[in-house]
Every structure is written in C-alpha cells, then in structure tokens.
N, C-alpha and C positions, 0 to 999 in steps of 0.2 A: 755321522760325526757331529758332536755338540759344538755349537758356535760359542766361543768364549765371550764374545760381546753380548750375545743374547742371554747367556747364563748370568753375566754380571748385571745386566739390566733387571733380570728377575730377582736377583738378590737385593738390588737397590729398591725395587718395587716392594718387596716383602718388608724390608726395613722401614720404608716410609709408612706402610700400613700399620706396623707395630709402634711407630714413633708416638702417636697421640696417647696410646695406653701406657707406654713406657714413661712418658713425661708426667702424666697424671699419677701413676704409681710412685714414681720417684719423688714427686713434689709432696704428695699427701700421705705417703706411707714410709718410704725409706729415709727421706730427709728429716722428718720429725723424729723418727726413731734414733737417728744418729745425733741429732741436736739434744734429745732427751738424755742419751748416754753421756754426752759431753757435759751437760748441765749438772748431772749427778756427781761430777767430780769437783764441783766448786761449792763454796759457801757464799750466801748472798751478801752483797754489800749494803749496809744500812746508811741512810741519810746521804745518799749520793756517792758513797764510797764504792770503788770497783770490787767485783767479785774476787774471791781468793781461791786459788787452786789448792785443794786439800787431798786429792787422790781418793782413796777408799775410806776416808774418815766418815762420810755420810753413811756408808754401808755398815761401819762399825757401830755408829749411833743407832742405826735401824735394828741391829741385833739386840741392843740393850733397851729398846723401846717396848715397854710392857703393853702399851695401847696397841701398837702394831700387831703384837702376837695375839691379843684378844680379838682384834679385827680379823686376823687371819683365821683364827678358830671359828669365828662367826661365819666367815665366808666358806669354810670347809663344811660346816653343818648346813649352811644354806645350799651349797652345791649338792650335798648328799640328799637333801630333802627335795630339791626341785628337779634335778636331772633324771633320776630313775622314775620318779612319779610322773613327770610330764611325758616322758617317752612311753611308759606303759599305758597311761591314759590315752595318749594320742593313738597308739596302735589299736587299743580296744575300740575307740571311737571310729577309726578308719575301717576296721573289720565290720563294725555294726552298720555303718552307712554304705558300705560297699555291697551289702546283700540286698535282696529283694525286700524293700521296705516301703510301706505307704507314706507318701509325702517325703520321700528321701531327700529331695532338693531343699525343703524347708528345714529338715533336721541338720543337713550339712551346713546351711546358712547359720542356724542357731549355734552350732559348735564353733563356727569360724568367726562369729560376731565379736567376741572379746578381743580377737587379734587385731581387728581394724580400728578399735578404739585407741586414741592416743593414750600413752601411759599416764599422763597427768589427769586425764578424764577418768581413767580406770581407778587411779589412786583416790580421787575424790569420791567416787562411788563407794569404794571399800572403806573409806574413812567414815562414811555414813553408816555402813554395816557395823563397823567396829566401835562406834561412839558409845561410851559407857552408859549414859542415861537414856538417850533416845535412839540408840542403834538398833538395827533390825535383829541382830543375833541375840542381844540381851533381852529384847522385847519377846522374842520367841521363847527363850529360856525362862523368862518371867511367867509366861503362860503355863509353864510346867512346874512353877514353884521353885525354880532354880535361880540363884543369884549369879549372874554372869560376871566374868572377870573383866578387868580393864585390859582389853585385848592389846592395845598398843602402849599402855603405860606400865604394865607389869613385866619386868625383865624375864620372868619365867615363861611367858607366852608370846612376847612381842615378836621375836624372830620367827616363831612358828606361824604367827598371823601373817607376816610378810611372805613366808613360803607359800601359804595357801593361796594368797592373791596372785603370786607369780605363776603357780601351776595353772590356775584358772585362766590366766592371760596367755600362756605359752602353749598349752596342750592343743588348742585348735590350730595354731600355726604349724606345729609338727604333724598334725593329722593330715594336712594337705599333702605333704610329701609322701606319707605312707599310703594315702588313698591313690595317688598317682602311681606309686610302685605296685600296688595291688592290681590296678587296672591294666598294668603292663604284663602281668603274668599270663601266659597262654591258658585259655580255658580248657584246652585239651588235656592238660595235666590233671585237673580235677576230675574230668570225665573218665580218664584212664584209672585214676585212683578209686573212683566210685565203682567202676566195673570190677575191680579187684577186691572190693569190700573193705577198703581202708577207711577207718573212722576219721571224722573231721578233725579230731584232736591230733591224731597221728599224722594226718596230711599237713596240718599246720606246722608241727614241729619238724617234720622231715622234708617238707617241700617249700611251704610258704615262707616260714621264718628264715631259712637259709637264703632264699632268693631276695629277701628284704634286707640282708646284711649291708649291701652298699648304701642303702637309704639310712639304715641304723647308724652306720659310721658317720655319714654326713650330719645326721641329726645330733649325734653325740657331740661332735665338734662344735656345732652351733649352740647346743645347750650349755656346753662348758664356757664358751665365750659369753653367753647371756648371763651365766651365773657370776661372772666377774664384773661385767660392765653395768652395774646397778647404781644409778644415781638419782634419776628423776622421781621415782615413786618413794624412795627413802626421804627425799627432800620434802615431799608433800606429807607423808605419813608420820615419820618419827624423827627426822633429822639426825638419825644415828642413835637416838636415845631409846629407852632411858638408860643412862650410865653406860653408853656405848654398847648396849645389848643388841642393837640391830645395825651397828656400824659395819659396813663392808669395805673391801679394799679400795674400790674406785671412788667411793664416797669419802674415804679417808684421804685419798689423793686430792679430791676436790677441796676438802677442808683445809689441808695444808697449803694448797696453791692459792685459794681465793678467800679464805677466812683468816688464816694465819700468815699469809703472804710469804711463805717459805717455799718457793718454787723449786729450789734445788733439792730439798728433801722430798717434795712431791715427785720430782723426776727420779730420785733414787727408788722410791716405792714402785713407780711405773716400770722401771727397768727390771726389778725383781718380779713383778707380775708377768711381764713379757717372757722372762726366762722360764718361770714356772709353767706358763701356758705352752711354751714351745716343748718343754720336756714331757708334759702330760699328753700333748697331741702326738708327739713322736711315739710314745709308748702305745697309745691307742692304735695308731696306724700299724705298728709292728705286730701287736697282738691280734687285732681284729682283721687285718688284711689277709692273714692266713686262713681265716674262716669265712672270707667273703667270696661269694660265688657271683661272678659277673656273667650276664647273659650275652 
C-alpha cells in the first residue's frame, strides 16, 4: 500500500527540483513574450506622454508597411538560401569525416573552426574578403582578368554575399550533430548490407538517411531560428543596406527599437515573427515526424 505522506513528499521534492528551471524559463522566456504582446497593443508616448492603447492598429500599420514586406521577402530568400545549403553541406562533411580518413581529427577541427569564431570576428574577416578594391575575392578575380562586383554594395549580390558567409559559419556547427548521429548507427547494419551486396548509395538512402531524420528535424528547427535571428553580422557588414537589400526581420526590429525608438512597433514585428516561427515549426513537426525513425 502506498503511503500518502511519502507520495506527497515525492511530489514536493519533484516540484522543488523543477522550480529553478521553471523560474528561469518564466522570467526569461514567457514573461518577455507576454510583455511584448502587451506592448504591441499600444502607441508610444512622446515627450513624457503616457502610452496609448490602440488595440490592433499597429498590426494594421504593419500590413501597410512596404519596408516590412521587403524585409520579409529578404528573410524568405535568406532562409531558402541558408537552410537547405547548410544542412546538405553539413551532412556531406559529416559523412566525409566519419569515414577512414588520414588526419581525420584535423579535418574535423578545420570544418568546425568557423563555428567557434564570434560572429563579429567572422563578419570582419568576410568584410576583408568582400572589400571592392583590396578584397581577396576581387583580387583573385582580377588575376583572371575579371572585374569583381561590389559584393556588399550592389543590391543584386549583397544578400547572396551574406548568405554565403552564413553557410560558411553554420555548416560546421550542424556537422557536429550529424557526426554524432552517424557514430550512433550500429555498424552491424552496414556489415549486413555489404554481405547482401547493397550499394553504398542505396544503403545511405534506405538506412542511413532515415535513421538521421531525428537529427535532421532538430537541425531544421535550429536552422530556421538562425535564419531569423540575424543582427550582429548585418550590423558589421551592411547595416541592412544598400537600400534595405540585406535588411532582415530581426535587424528591422533592432532598427525600430533602438534607432527609431518605436518600441511598440518593434514589439508588433516581434509578435508576428514568433507566430510565423510557431506555425512553421508545427508544420515541420507534423510532416517530418511521420518520417522520423527513432532508435
């Protein structure tokens, strides 16, 4: 027979163990989210005047904001350029360094090195690469007799230049997760497949890739979040220019909050971003979870 007093003590003990994490989560996640939602329903007060409740007026202004829609399109192209490329490159690198390779540890370290660099440092390195007159890329093109573009000053190529730098920075980080997942696959599966004469390509698509789906789902969610929370290297490289060609959603929030001092409008954009992320993440989980094979 279960002792009610002992059972109650275990419940209290479990609640106390969860309390620190619950306090931190509520303080730094849920409370700011609620505060942001409330702020999006007000207009700022100028020259000491109190804020004014306007309901959904900020959201109506957002729908009419042409700059917001341009920034949203930029972010969509940025996500489409960085997410699949980073994941495919990370998977390829993980497969490469997971095999029998001379100096495998050094190769792994080389692939992972961009990840450990601070984003500000990485942005400054790539600013030197992209510099119009003295940059590495234009110097190499000049040796071939080709006049290189203004990588960060030309609206036609500026966003692509930022995408390339992001892929270089993120692929090594995602590679670590794929490498860990590959090493957790039982080697007996590959041995059995080789005895049956299964090709490496067929083994990858029929065995390896399905077993990597939980990792792929995790990496997809992280890549989606990374595609939205871009501020620091835009601040160093382009500041959203030229003519908002590289301006992305979170940097637009930063501009409105700290450059234009319109924090209620920044809160409105933030709420929209959170809603879009929640919808996309839900769709990903519903679609991919059916194809995910857990060991």
